[in-house]
N, C-alpha and C positions, 0 to 999 in steps of 0.2 A: 373462579376466572371473574375479572372484572366485565359487568355487562353492557352493551351499547346503552340502555337506558341509564345505567350509572353515570357513564359520562355525561350524558345529556342534563340530567337533573345538577351535575356539580358545575358545568357550564352555565345553567340558566340562573342558578342564585345560589351559591352556598354559603352555609353558613358558618359562624366562625371556625367551628371544628373542621368541617371539609374544606374549607378555604387553606387553613394551616397543612391540611394534608394535601390539597393539590398542589402546594408550593414547595412541598419537600419533594427535593431530587429524586430520592429512594422511590416513593411512592409514585413520583409521574414516569419513574423509568419502568417498575412494574405495569403501569397501566398502557404507556406506549410499546411495551415489548409483547404483551397481550395483544393489542391492536394489530401491530405488525406481523405477528405471528400468525394471526388470521387472515393476514390481506385486508385489512378493515381500514381504509384510508381516513374514512369520516371518524371513526373512533380515534385513530391515532391522532389526528389533528385536533380533535376536541380536547384530548389529555394535554395537548401540549399548550393549547389557548387557556386551558383552565388552569394551568399553572401560571401564566403569565398574567391571566385574572385575579389569580389569589396573591400577587404580588413579587412572582420568582423573576429574577432579574434573566432578560434576555441572552446573557452572555452564558450565563449558568445554564439556563435549559439548552443551549446549542453543545455546549461542553461536557455537561454533567449528566445531562437526559438524553439527546439523541446521539451523540458519538457513542457513549458507552451501550446504548443497545444496538446499534449497528456492529460494533465490535462482537457483541453476541452472538448476531446474526451469523457471522464468519466461524465463530467457534461452534456454532449449534451445526453449520453445514458440515465442518471437519469432523464433528463426531456423528455424522450421518443421522443426524435428528430432524433436519430439515431437509428439502430437496433443493436443487439448484433452481426450479423454478419460483418457490417460495422464496428463497435469496434475492433472486433478480426482483421480484415483486416488493419485499421490504426496503430495498435500496432505492428502487422508484419511489416510494412511500417516503423515505426521509428526505430524498431529494427535494419533493413536492412541499414536504411540510417545511421544511428550512429556507424556500422561496417565499411561500405564505407567510411564515413569523417575519421573514425580514421586511417584506411590504408591509406587513400590519404595524411592525415597530415603527418604520419611516415615517407612515402615515401618508403616504403619496409625496413626500418629498424627497427630492435628490438628496445623496448623500454629500456633504461638503468636503473639502480640502483641508483642514484646518491643521492636521500632522503631516500632510504632504501626501504624495501620490506614490503608490506600490503597484507593482504588477505581480500577480500569483499566477502561476503555469505550473503543470504537469511536464514532465518529460516526455518528449517524443516518444510514441508506444506505450506509454501508462494510460492506462485508460480508468484505472481507479482513481475519480475526481472528487468524491466526496471529502476526504480531509482535505483537500486545498479550498474547496468550497467554505466548509464550516470556517477555514482561517480567513476566508474572504470576508464572510459575513461578520467575525469577530473584529477584524479590522476597519470595516465600516462604522461598526456602533462605537469603534474609538476615534472616530472622528478622520480616519484617511479617506482618500478619492484610492478606489481600487479598479484595476483593470484585472479582471478575473477572465482569462484567457481558455481555461476547462482543460478539457484531457488532451493528451497527447500533442503537443505543440512543437511542431519542426523548427529547428534551429532557425533557419533563415527569415522564418517569419516571426520568430520571437526578436531576433536582432533589429529588423526591420521596425517592429512595434516600438521597440525602446529608443530606436533613434527618432521616432517621429513624437515620442510622448515625455522621453526624459525622466524615467521615474527614479526616486530615490533610490530603490533597490527592488531587485526580483526575488520572491520567494518562491523557491523550487520545489516541487513534491514529486516523490516517487514512492511508491509501496512494493515494487518488485524488482528484487536484487538484480534481476538479469538486465534490467535499464542500466547500471552504472554505468557503462563505458560511455553510453550516451549522456548518459547525466555529466561526467566527466567534460564530453565536447561542448555542453552547453554552459557549465560553468566558465570553462576558459573563453567561450565566445562571448559571453555576456561582461565578463572581466576586461576582454579586451577594447570593449566600448565604453569603458568607463562606468560600468553599473556593478554594484557590489551585490553578492549571491547568499542568500541566507537558505539552506537544504534543510528539508525536512520530510518526514514519512519513512515508514519501515524500512525502506531498502537501504538508508543510509546508517541501519546499525542501531541497535538501543542505546547505544553510548555516543553516537556520531562518529564513530570510528572512520567511516569510507568518507564522510563529509568532508574531516579533515585531511583524510589521505588524498581527496580529489581537488583539495584547495579551495573549498567554500570557506568564504568570509566569516560566516557563522553556521551553528547547526542549532536546531531548537527539537525537544522531544514532543512538543505538541501544540495545538494552534496557541493555547494560553500562553505559553514561553516563548512561540513565536513573536506574538503580538508584543509581549514585555520587551524582547529585545531589540525590536523595531522601534518601540516607544522611549527605550534608553538612548537610541544614537550611537549603538555600539558598532555600526558597523563602518568600514573605511570610506572616507569622502573620494571621490573621483580623482586620480591623480596622486593620490597619496600612499596607494599600493606600493610594496617592495616588489623589486626586478625578479623576486621569486617566482618561478614557473612550476605549475602542478607535478608536471613530466617530469621534474627532476626527484619526485617521490618514488616515483615505478621503474627503478633501475632493471628490476626482474623482465620488465617486458623485452630488453634486448635478447633474451633466448628466444624469441619468436612462438614460443609454446601457443600464447594466446592467439597469436595470428592464426596460426596452422590449425587449432582447434576450432576457430570460432569461423574460420572459411571453409572448412572440409565437414562442417557439421552436419549438412544432407546425407553426404556420403557414409559417416560415421554411423548415423541412424539407420539408413538402408543395410549397409554392411551387419549392423548388430542386430537388425528383424532377421536378415537371412541365417545367420547365426544361432539365432535361438530356433528358428524353424528346423534347422539340423539338429539340434539337442535335444527340441521337444517336437516330434513329429505331429501329435495333437495341433499344434498350432497351425498346421495347413487347413486345419476344418474349421477355422476361426470365422465367424461371419465378418464382412466388411466393415461392421460398427466396432467389433473387438479389434480388428487389425488396427483399425485408425486409432482407437483410445492406447494401445500398446506403441504404437509408434509415437503419440503425443507423449508419454510418458518417458520415452526413453530420450525426445527430444528435449524434454524439461531437464532431463539428467546432464544432458550434453551443453545446454545452455548453461547450466548452472556450474557445470565444471569449467567452462572457460571463462565465465565470470570470476569464479574464485582465483584463477588464474590471472586473471586482469588485476585483482586486487591482493593477490599473492596470500591468499588468508584459507586455510582449511577448514575452518569453524564455518564459514559460510556453507561450505559443499556438503560437509558432514550434517550440518544442522538441516539443510534441505533434504537430505536421505531419510534422516530421522523423523522428521514431519512427515515425508511421504509415507515413511512405514506406519507413521501413527492414522493416516488417512487409510491406508490399505487395511489395517487391524480393524478399524471403525467399521469397515465393509466387509468384515470377514475374510478377509484375503491376506494369507499369510505373509508377513512383511520379509521373510527369505527369498521370496520371489523375487527381489530386485537383487540378488545376488548373481545371479546368471548373466544380465545385462552389465554390470559392474565386472565380472571376469573378462566378457567378450569385449568391453571398451579397453580393458587393462591391456589386452592382448595386442589390440590394434595401437595403442600408444605407447609400445612397451620403451621407444626410444624417446622418449618425453618423460625426462626425470622428474618435474614438478607434477604433471599430469600424474604420473605414476604412485606418487607420494600421495597424493589425494584420494586417489581409487582407493589405494590400501587403507590409509587411515578409514576412510568411509565403512569399507568392508568390514573393519575390526569393529568399528562402532556397531555396525548390525549384528555382527556375530555375538557382541557382550550383550546384546538384548537390551540398548537402551534406548528401546522405543517409547516415546512418551506416552501415557495413558490417553484414550480416547476422548476423556473428559477435559483434557490439558489445552486450554486456549491456544489455538493454531497461530503463530507469528504470520504477520501479513508478509512474507517473503516470495509467494508466488501468485500465480492467476487462480490456484483453487482455491484459495478462500472466500474470493469473490470473484465466482466465474464470470470470464468476459462473455 
């Protein structure tokens, strides 16, 4: 592992050879990973600044060094190789390094507005702000005036901000798929006041399918692509959007299954917990913490079920269950422990045809043993990957 002294010597006065190494994104990633894994903020910042001093482009450092290390943090947590506390510490270090890098690159000067003004915000209920923060800093580097509103921005406050500032666009970020119904409402509200929306983040699917379904004006798979889309001027100007309404693409909501499941979620969780206690009397001896974790797991299942009903996509629910099975397997908990909860939910939702189909497909996938290996990087679809 790279030592603290190594970082200091590199930052103090690299030779031609070490300077080339410091500027190499792969080498910088390794040094940064070693530092954040140990919770060493000073070594982490030294590795980033050494790359800058060696000539690395600031955008490259943000997107090809810091961002991949943060993704690895989530994957290592999923594989049970680092703790929740280590994940939180690593994320906090990354956030502070991004701020320090931004101030260093700007040299104290205020960012200009040569390319225009953009609002960057997370969907209400979305706590994972680091992807949006990376985009905001990249846009500043490219000459935009950026209003970064941070995590979980309520829709009324976002709309009030748009009325006051009149940006060219809103870059809307969400990592957790269960926020998609709220993202839909946010997209529609922004467009109603004449502001186009560029959607991004894992919640919208690896191919942007949910961004398109929910009527976003554009989608980008990552911060670099998002900045490119904005720079191309590819979003519609206010007043030029067609009369199409996103709700027109969701005719399946007429069956009210999403509404019924989402509104009765607390009762479904309670009834499932009670049913599990009947099937497994040993649960009655669970500690309060064990009961809380079990209830949280069931609540996640119900939340993803209702979201899959909203977008009418069984892959969203099945993917979540398989990922959860991966998490359990990494923690030496048999994945088939999910099956009783699914059976109980299916019994309580037997009159809901789409919900029944989703639960059956998920049970078949679990029975088929389609659980990803513990080393497989976890998709950022739930709060598990980056615990709140």
